C-alpha positions, 0 to 999 in steps of 0.5 A: 364152364365155371371158369368161363362164367367166373371170367365173365362175371369178374369183368362185370364185377370190376366194372360195376364195383370199380374194382381193379382186377379183384380176384373173385372166389365162390365165397365172395359176398357183399361184405367183401366188397364195400361198394356192393350195396342194394343199388349196385346189386340191382345193376349187377343182376341186370348186367348179368341177365343181359350178358348171359341172355337169362332172367332171374326170378325174385326168389333166385335174386334174394337167395343169391348171397355170394359169387358161388350162388350166382354162378350156380344160378347162371348155370341153371339158366344157360 
């Protein structure tokens, strides 16, 4: 399941952050992607919520520091 989730969020990351087939890892964080600022973080969360038909609460959003955290929280919701 992690691989399917990673594939879906990779597409989202590539679109939001204007990346060219960037390889995401669990450790990938905002410091690794220059365009990952607060505005794009909000876009990322909203797009993921819509794609997976889930909703994150404020605490979950704040606690997500990297792709691994994001996948973990998606798995809890689906």
